[in-house]
C-alpha positions as CSV (number, residue, x, y, z in Angstrom):
1,X,73.8,-37.4,43.1
2,X,72.7,-38.9,39.6
3,X,71.3,-41.6,39.2
4,X,70.5,-43.5,35.9
5,X,66.9,-45.4,35.6
6,X,66.4,-47.8,32.9
7,X,62.6,-48.1,31.5
8,X,61.7,-51.3,29.3
9,X,61.5,-48.9,26.3
10,X,65.1,-47.9,25.6
11,X,65.4,-44.1,27.2
12,X,67.6,-43.5,29.6
13,X,66.0,-41.1,32.1
14,X,68.1,-39.5,35.4
15,X,66.5,-38.0,38.5
16,X,67.9,-36.3,41.6
17,X,68.5,-37.3,45.2
18,X,68.3,-34.6,47.9
19,X,68.4,-36.2,51.1
20,X,67.6,-33.8,54.2
21,X,67.8,-34.9,58.0
22,X,65.0,-32.8,60.4
23,X,63.0,-31.7,57.1
24,X,59.4,-32.4,57.7
25,X,56.9,-30.4,55.4
26,X,56.2,-28.9,52.7
27,X,56.0,-24.6,53.9
28,X,55.6,-23.7,50.3
29,X,55.7,-24.1,46.4
30,X,55.8,-21.6,43.4
31,X,56.1,-22.5,39.7
32,X,56.6,-20.8,36.6
33,X,57.1,-21.2,32.7
34,X,57.6,-19.2,29.5
35,X,60.1,-18.4,27.3
36,X,64.0,-17.2,28.0
37,X,64.4,-13.8,26.4
38,X,68.3,-12.3,28.2
39,X,70.0,-15.7,28.9
40,X,69.0,-15.2,32.5
41,X,66.8,-17.6,33.5
42,X,65.0,-16.5,36.4
43,X,63.2,-19.1,39.6
44,X,59.4,-18.1,41.0
45,X,60.3,-17.1,44.6
46,X,58.4,-18.9,47.9
47,X,58.0,-17.0,50.8
48,X,60.1,-18.8,54.0
49,X,59.3,-17.4,58.1
50,X,62.4,-19.2,58.5
51,X,65.1,-21.7,58.5
52,X,63.8,-23.9,56.0
53,X,65.7,-25.8,52.9
54,X,64.9,-24.7,49.6
55,X,64.7,-26.8,46.0
56,X,64.5,-25.3,42.5
57,X,64.6,-27.8,39.1
58,X,64.6,-25.7,35.8
59,X,64.1,-27.4,32.3
60,X,64.8,-25.0,29.7
61,X,65.0,-27.1,26.3
62,X,68.2,-28.9,28.1
63,X,70.1,-25.3,28.2
64,X,70.4,-24.7,31.8
65,X,74.1,-22.9,32.7
66,X,75.6,-21.9,35.3
67,X,74.0,-19.8,38.7
68,X,74.1,-16.0,37.8
69,X,76.5,-14.3,39.5
70,X,75.1,-14.2,43.2
71,X,72.5,-16.8,42.9
72,X,73.2,-17.4,46.6
73,X,71.9,-20.7,45.4
74,X,74.9,-24.4,44.7
75,X,73.6,-25.5,41.8
76,X,73.6,-30.5,41.3
77,X,75.2,-32.1,38.9
78,X,73.9,-31.2,35.7
79,X,71.5,-33.5,33.8
80,X,71.4,-33.6,30.0
81,X,71.7,-29.5,30.0
82,X,68.8,-29.3,33.6
83,X,69.6,-27.8,36.8
84,X,68.7,-28.5,40.5
85,X,69.8,-25.5,43.3
86,X,69.2,-25.1,46.4
87,X,69.9,-23.0,50.0
88,X,69.2,-23.5,53.0
89,X,67.8,-20.9,54.6
90,X,67.7,-19.2,57.8
91,X,65.8,-15.8,58.6
92,X,62.1,-15.3,56.3
93,X,62.1,-14.2,53.8
94,X,61.5,-14.5,49.5
95,X,64.2,-16.9,48.0
96,X,64.6,-18.3,44.9
97,X,67.8,-19.0,42.6
98,X,68.6,-17.5,38.7
99,X,70.9,-19.4,36.2
100,X,72.0,-18.5,32.9
101,X,70.1,-19.9,30.5
102,X,70.2,-20.1,26.2
103,X,67.0,-18.6,25.2
104,X,64.0,-21.0,24.6
105,X,61.0,-21.9,26.6
106,X,61.6,-23.2,29.8
107,X,60.1,-24.6,32.8
108,X,60.6,-24.0,36.8
109,X,59.4,-25.3,40.2
110,X,60.5,-24.4,43.7
111,X,59.6,-25.3,47.2
112,X,60.8,-24.8,50.2
113,X,60.5,-27.2,53.2
114,X,60.8,-26.6,56.6
């Protein structure tokens, strides 16, 4: 769901809202920034001990595209070229999405909640 926020300045912001039942604690988090050089934006990974909700946010100069083929995450609606994706895990492992992206700078944050 996209929510538009109007500030006292003439600036409009968009945010993603994720409502999850049964999530009680932050399990792990990671972030990374750099430059996309091969049109693939690989998020850092987070370790999960089992069943978790993994959420990732990617910003790359308004040029984050769809998830790369084979990336087992689900994209939320695009907000001005930026993306958020999520996945429910059911086994211990290391998780992080991969997006297609234009070349340029980026930052990505990933968190696992149990």
